N, C-alpha and C positions, 0 to 999 in steps of 0.2 A: 503493500499499499504506500501511496505517497506520504511523506512526513516533513514536517517543519523542523525536526530535530537535526541540528547541525547544518541547516540550510542557509544559504546566502540569498537574501530577499531584496527585491527592488520594488518599491512602492510609488506609484505615480499619484500626484495630488496629496502628498503626505502631510501638508499642512492643515488640511480640512479635518472635520470631525470624524469622518470614517477612515480617512487615510491615517490619521494618528493612531487609531485603534489597530489598524492593519500592522502598523510598525510595532506598537507595544505588545500586541498579542503574539505576534511572530517571535519575538524574543522570549515571551513567557513560555512558549512551546518549544524552546530549545534552539532557536535559530542562532547562528554563530555571528552574523552580521546583517544589518539592514541598511540599504541605501534608501534614504528618505528624500524623494525628489519633489521639486516644485520649480516654478519659474524663478521664484526668489526663496530658496530654502532657508529655513530658520535653524538657529542653534538648538541642540538637543543635550540633555544632561546625562549622556550615556556614551561611552567611547565605542560601544558596538553599533551605534547608529552614525552613519556617514551622510551628511547633507550633500546633495548633488543637484546642481542646476539642471533643469530639463523643461523645455518647452515642447510638448508633444506635436505641435503643429509646425515645428521648424526641423527640417532634415538635418542641418548641421548640428543642432543640439542633441538630436537622437544619436547621430554618429559619435559625438563626444561622450555621451553617456555609455554607449556600448564600449567604447575604448577605456573608459574609467572603470567600468564594472564588469570586466570580462570574467568574473568569477561567479556571476549569478546563477542560481539554480531554481529561483522561484520569481516570476514576473507577475506583478498584481497591476493590471490595467485599471486603475481606480479613478483617474482623473476625468472630470466631466464638467459640462456647462450647460446652462439653459438660455434660450433666446429671450429677447425682451417680451414677446408675446407668445401665447399658445396657439395662435392662429396662423396657419400657413399663408392666408391671404393678406394679413396685416403687416407681418414683418418684411423687412427689406431683402432683396436678393443677397446682399452682403451679409445680413444676419443668418440667413439659411446656410450659406457657404461656410461661415465662421463656425456654426454649430456642428456642421458635418466634419470640419476639420479637426475639432476637438473631440468629439464623441465617436467618430468612425475612422477617418483616416489616420488620426494620431495613434490609437491603440493598434490598429492593423498594421501600420508601418513599424511600430515599436515591436510588435510581436515578430514581424518579418526579420527585423534587424537582429533580435536577440535569438532567433530560432537556431542558428548554427551553435550558439553558446549553450543553449538549453539542451540541444540534441547531443552535445558532446559529454553531458554529465548524467549519470544514471539517476532515475527518480525525479527529474525536473518537472516543474509545474508551471502552467500558465493559468492565471485567474482573470477573466473579463467580467467587469462589473456592468450589467445591463440595467434593466428596470422593468417593472410591470408595464411601463410604456412601451416596451418592445412589442407587446401584444395588444395593448389597449391605447387607441389613438386619441388620447385627451391632451396631448402635448405638442401638436402641430410638428415643427421642426425637430424638436427634442425626441418625440416619439418616433419619427422617421429615422433619426440618426441611431437610436437604440435598436430599432428593428434591423437596420442595416448591420450594426454591430453583432446582433445575435446570429444572423445568417453567416457572417464572416467567422464567428467562433465556431459554428458547426463545421465550416469548411477547414478551419485551422485544426480542429479536433481530429478530423479525418486524416489530414496530412501529417500531423505531428505524432499521432499514435504509433505508427510504425517506427518512429525514431525514439520512442520511450518517453515522450512528453505527455503528461496528463493535462487535459485541459478542462477546466470547470468554469461554467457561465453562471452568473448570479443574477436572479430577478427579485425584486422587492417593491413594495409600495413606498410610502413616504417614510423617511428616516429623520430624526430630530436633529437636523443640521441647519446652517445658515441658508443652504440652498432651498430647503423646504420650509423656511420661517413663515412664508406667505400662506401655506396650505393649511386647511382645516381638516379635522378628523384625527383618527388614531396614527401615531407615528412610532415606529421602532426606535430604540436607543441604538446608537451606532456600536456599542459594545455588544448588544444582542445580535446584530447582523454579523459583525465580524467573528463572533464566536461561532455562529451557525455556519458561516462560510468555511472557516478553518476546519470545524468538525466534519463538514461534508467532504472536503478535499482529503483529509486524512483517512476517511472512510472509502475513498475511491469513487466518489460519486462524480457525475459529469454535469449535473445541474442543480442548482439551489433555488427552491421556491420558499422565500424566506417567511412568508406571512399568508394568512388566509385569503386575503384579497388576491394575491398573485396565483395562488393555487386555483381559485375560482375562475379567474380570467382565462388561465391556460386551459382549464377544463372546458370552458365555453367556446374555445376556438374551433371545435368540432361541430358546433351547431350553426344555424343560420346567422348571418350577419346582424339582422334585426333583433336577435335575442341578446346579443352583446351590446347593441346600441338601440334600445327600445324607442328612443325619440324618432328613429326613422319610420316607424309605423305610421306616424301621422302625417308624413310628407308625400305619400303616394295616393292621396285621395283622387 
């Protein structure tokens, strides 16, 4: 089974609430080192944590991270962003492209760049953080970008499995972070999500459905579209 014990982990978006817990929980599970990456990395009070600059939308920054972290055995694609509006019709073209750069192209290109490094080490792991928005289109460009990343994760899983790299995709509803501060309703704590994710990874699972909302939405995908989006029933009079 995949394990965090003795691993060298790289976490994108490490300054945020979820990213911070990915860093600390990896160490609690025995990781030897964690590269805590962000566009402007912060200082950490642990010599096992290595702050590393990384802009996932910049190819030169990705290349520099690969060169600096050639010992990585676990890559956590956690960094993400939301557009100014949940409407695909209201946001600008630049907003849509920027969201795809961060939420889709960034993690895909990072996974491609680190693939040879991961494949060279037995028991390596790739974790891609999606969202319930991968399957439920309430987020406009955000949902589209997460759906694209979900598809890419499935492709990466198939390609990397013969190389010995375990790929886990993560889906969840709202998490109690700054990104979800505007949202109403129940929210998972970041520590709950990260514990669930690492438990699933170490159990050899390929997909994490972290809450009841996500489980329900995925189950509904096999039904008619109007069952998932009941408001559509009143638009075909």
